[in-house]
C-alpha positions as CSV (number, residue, x, y, z in Angstrom):
1,M,-4.3,-14.2,-15.6
2,L,-3.8,-14.9,-11.8
3,E,-6.7,-15.8,-9.5
4,G,-8.7,-12.4,-8.6
5,M,-7.2,-10.4,-11.5
6,T,-9.5,-8.4,-13.9
7,D,-8.8,-6.6,-17.1
8,S,-9.1,-3.3,-15.2
9,A,-5.8,-1.9,-13.9
10,I,-6.1,0.6,-11.0
11,V,-2.4,1.3,-11.2
12,S,0.1,0.5,-13.9
13,C,3.7,1.6,-14.6
14,S,5.7,1.4,-18.0
15,D,9.0,1.2,-18.4
16,L,9.9,2.8,-15.3
17,T,13.1,3.9,-14.2
18,R,14.6,5.8,-11.5
19,V,18.3,7.1,-11.3
20,Y,19.7,8.8,-8.0
21,G,22.8,10.9,-8.8
22,E,25.1,11.2,-11.7
23,G,27.9,10.0,-13.5
24,E,29.9,7.3,-11.5
25,A,28.1,7.8,-8.4
26,A,24.7,7.1,-10.2
27,V,22.6,4.9,-8.3
28,H,19.8,2.8,-10.6
29,A,16.9,2.0,-8.3
30,L,14.7,1.0,-10.9
31,R,15.5,-0.4,-14.5
32,G,12.7,-0.5,-16.9
33,V,9.9,-1.7,-14.5
34,T,6.2,-2.5,-16.4
35,L,3.8,-3.7,-14.1
36,D,-0.4,-3.5,-13.8
37,F,-2.1,-3.8,-10.7
38,P,-5.8,-4.9,-11.5
39,A,-8.7,-3.9,-9.3
40,G,-9.7,-6.0,-6.3
41,Q,-6.1,-7.6,-6.2
42,F,-3.8,-8.0,-3.4
43,T,-0.1,-7.8,-4.3
44,A,2.8,-8.1,-2.0
45,I,6.2,-6.6,-3.5
46,M,9.3,-8.3,-2.1
47,G,13.0,-8.0,-2.6
48,P,16.3,-7.7,-0.8
49,S,17.5,-4.5,0.7
50,G,18.2,-1.8,-2.0
51,S,16.1,-3.8,-4.8
52,G,14.1,-0.8,-5.6
53,K,10.6,-1.9,-3.7
54,S,10.3,1.0,-1.8
55,T,11.4,3.3,-4.8
56,L,8.4,1.4,-6.8
57,M,6.0,2.2,-4.5
58,H,6.9,6.0,-4.0
59,L,6.7,6.4,-7.8
60,L,3.5,4.5,-8.4
61,A,2.0,6.7,-5.5
62,G,3.2,10.0,-7.0
63,L,5.5,10.7,-4.0
64,D,8.7,10.5,-6.4
65,T,9.1,11.4,-10.1
66,P,10.6,8.8,-12.3
67,T,13.6,9.5,-14.4
68,S,11.8,7.8,-17.0
69,G,8.5,5.9,-18.2
70,S,5.3,6.6,-17.0
71,V,2.7,5.9,-14.1
72,T,-1.3,5.9,-14.3
73,V,-3.3,5.7,-11.4
74,D,-7.3,5.4,-11.5
75,G,-7.0,6.1,-15.4
76,R,-4.8,9.3,-14.9
77,E,-1.2,9.5,-16.3
78,I,0.3,11.2,-13.3
79,G,3.5,12.6,-14.9
80,G,1.3,15.6,-16.4
81,L,-0.4,16.5,-13.1
82,N,0.8,19.8,-11.4
83,D,1.5,19.7,-7.6
84,K,-2.0,20.5,-7.0
85,A,-3.6,18.0,-8.9
86,L,-0.9,15.3,-7.7
87,T,-2.0,16.3,-4.0
88,N,-5.7,16.3,-4.3
89,L,-5.2,12.6,-6.4
90,R,-3.1,11.0,-3.5
91,R,-5.8,12.8,-1.0
92,D,-8.9,11.5,-2.7
93,R,-7.8,8.5,-4.6
94,L,-4.9,7.1,-2.7
95,G,-5.1,5.3,0.8
96,F,-1.7,5.0,3.0
97,V,-0.6,2.6,5.5
98,F,2.9,2.9,7.0
99,Q,5.0,1.1,9.3
100,S,5.2,4.2,11.9
101,F,1.5,4.3,11.9
102,N,1.5,8.3,11.1
103,L,-1.3,9.1,13.4
104,V,-1.9,12.7,14.5
105,P,-1.2,12.7,18.3
106,V,-3.9,15.2,19.3
107,L,-6.8,13.9,17.4
108,T,-9.0,10.7,18.8
109,A,-9.0,7.6,16.8
110,E,-12.3,8.5,15.2
111,E,-10.9,11.7,14.1
112,N,-7.9,10.2,12.8
113,I,-10.0,7.9,11.0
114,R,-12.0,10.8,9.3
115,L,-9.2,12.9,8.5
116,P,-8.9,12.2,4.7
117,L,-12.5,13.2,4.6
118,T,-12.1,16.2,6.9
119,L,-9.1,17.5,4.5
120,A,-11.3,17.1,1.4
121,G,-14.1,19.0,2.9
122,R,-16.2,15.7,2.5
123,K,-18.9,14.3,4.5
124,T,-19.0,10.9,5.8
125,D,-21.1,8.1,4.6
126,D,-22.2,7.0,8.3
127,G,-23.2,3.4,6.7
128,W,-19.7,2.9,5.5
129,F,-17.9,4.4,8.5
130,D,-20.1,2.0,10.8
131,T,-19.2,-0.9,8.6
132,L,-15.7,0.1,8.6
133,I,-15.2,0.4,12.5
134,E,-16.9,-2.9,13.0
135,S,-14.3,-4.4,10.4
136,V,-11.4,-3.4,12.3
137,G,-12.8,-3.9,15.7
138,L,-12.2,-0.2,17.1
139,G,-15.9,0.6,18.2
140,D,-14.8,1.0,22.0
141,R,-11.4,3.1,21.2
142,L,-12.9,5.9,19.1
143,T,-12.5,8.4,21.8
144,H,-9.0,7.5,22.5
145,H,-5.8,9.2,21.5
146,P,-2.9,7.5,19.8
147,A,-1.0,7.2,23.0
148,E,-3.8,5.5,24.5
149,L,-3.7,2.8,22.0
150,S,-1.5,-0.4,21.7
151,G,0.8,-0.6,18.5
152,G,-2.0,-2.9,16.9
153,Q,-4.7,-0.7,17.6
154,Q,-3.0,2.4,16.1
155,Q,-2.2,0.5,13.0
156,R,-5.9,-0.7,12.8
157,V,-6.8,3.1,13.1
158,A,-4.3,3.6,10.3
159,V,-6.0,0.9,8.3
160,A,-9.3,2.5,8.7
161,R,-8.2,5.9,7.8
162,A,-6.7,4.4,4.4
163,L,-10.1,2.9,3.6
164,V,-12.5,5.6,4.9
165,H,-12.9,7.5,1.8
166,R,-13.0,4.4,-0.4
167,P,-9.6,4.8,-2.3
168,A,-8.7,3.2,-5.7
169,V,-5.9,1.7,-4.0
170,V,-4.1,1.3,-0.7
171,F,-0.5,1.3,-0.9
172,A,1.2,-0.3,2.4
173,D,4.7,0.2,3.1
174,E,5.9,-2.6,5.6
175,P,2.7,-2.2,7.5
176,T,3.4,-5.1,10.1
177,G,7.3,-3.8,10.6
178,N,6.5,-2.3,14.1
179,L,4.1,-5.0,15.4
180,D,4.2,-8.3,17.3
181,T,2.8,-11.5,15.8
182,N,-0.6,-11.2,17.0
183,S,-1.0,-7.6,15.7
184,S,0.6,-8.4,12.7
185,D,-1.9,-11.0,11.9
186,E,-4.9,-8.8,12.9
187,V,-3.5,-6.2,10.5
188,L,-2.9,-8.4,7.3
189,G,-6.4,-10.1,8.2
190,L,-8.0,-6.5,7.7
191,L,-6.0,-5.9,4.6
192,R,-7.1,-9.3,3.3
193,S,-10.5,-8.7,4.3
194,A,-10.6,-5.3,2.8
195,V,-9.6,-6.8,-0.8
196,D,-12.4,-9.9,-0.4
197,D,-15.3,-8.4,1.5
198,L,-14.8,-4.7,0.4
199,G,-13.1,-5.2,-3.2
200,Q,-10.3,-2.9,-2.5
201,T,-6.6,-3.0,-4.3
202,V,-3.9,-3.2,-2.0
203,V,-0.1,-2.9,-3.0
204,M,2.1,-4.0,0.0
205,V,5.9,-3.7,0.2
206,T,7.1,-6.1,2.7
207,H,10.3,-8.3,3.6
208,D,8.2,-10.3,5.7
209,A,7.3,-13.8,4.1
210,Q,4.4,-14.3,6.4
211,A,2.9,-10.9,5.3
212,A,3.5,-11.7,1.8
213,A,1.9,-14.9,2.0
214,V,-1.6,-13.1,2.7
215,A,-1.1,-11.5,-0.8
216,G,-2.6,-13.2,-4.0
217,R,0.3,-12.0,-5.9
218,I,3.7,-11.5,-5.4
219,V,6.2,-9.5,-7.4
220,V,9.9,-9.5,-6.4
221,L,12.5,-6.9,-7.2
222,R,16.1,-7.6,-7.5
223,D,18.6,-4.7,-8.6
224,G,15.7,-2.8,-9.9
225,Q,14.2,-5.1,-12.2
226,V,11.1,-7.6,-11.5
227,V,12.8,-11.2,-11.5
228,Y,9.2,-12.9,-10.5
229,D,5.7,-12.2,-10.9
230,G,3.3,-14.8,-9.9
231,A,0.4,-16.1,-7.7
232,G,0.6,-16.0,-4.2
233,E,2.5,-18.6,-2.1
234,T,2.3,-20.2,1.5
235,T,4.7,-18.6,3.9
236,E,7.2,-21.6,3.2
237,G,6.7,-21.0,-0.7
238,V,7.7,-17.5,-0.2
239,L,10.6,-18.3,1.8
240,D,11.7,-20.7,-0.9
241,L,10.7,-18.3,-3.8
242,M,13.1,-15.7,-2.2
243,K,16.2,-18.4,-2.0
244,E,15.7,-18.9,-5.6
245,V,15.7,-15.2,-6.9
246,A,18.4,-14.3,-4.4
């Protein structure tokens, strides 16, 4: 068992396949992937372009439907959920951080952060909110709109939004793709702290070796299959690993 792993899998998939198209034009994006993502773990999913890493995240998060196989999130097999139940699961139990921030322009930073709770009709735990704002360093930016924030600040708002409702798991899709080095380091530090200090579970898709080095576990896909699943590495170790499995 890897360091930081527990017996409790927050997200898991079994024999997961995804095929787009039919016949000779069919694209096999995933080919029988089976993985567990335990609570309190930071996992980086890597692989070359077209390896299936984004497809895997979309299936794990219920944003796409597998051709075959199953996905279980927070104890629920999501294949049997109707659209409303799936929407509620994503809203209440999942957090998302995207490369493009996806903030609502007309809302302030604070309103963007509170949005998952607002949509769910839930009250904010003020103590938790204050802790979260302190951890992301946005106390003096809460009344600002996204256009008034730097890229790094916008992504910190997005991280806080992903954490505010205490989700079972946070999915981060290339969260540093639009950031400079300093902002990237800040956001990765926040995600790492969310795991270490808040007990959060994070699954991150990235092509960046420096980003992957922050994770405690690395899963590498190639041609829709898992070709490596092991403990975290240094940046140099990640680069070496990617050369080995290329």
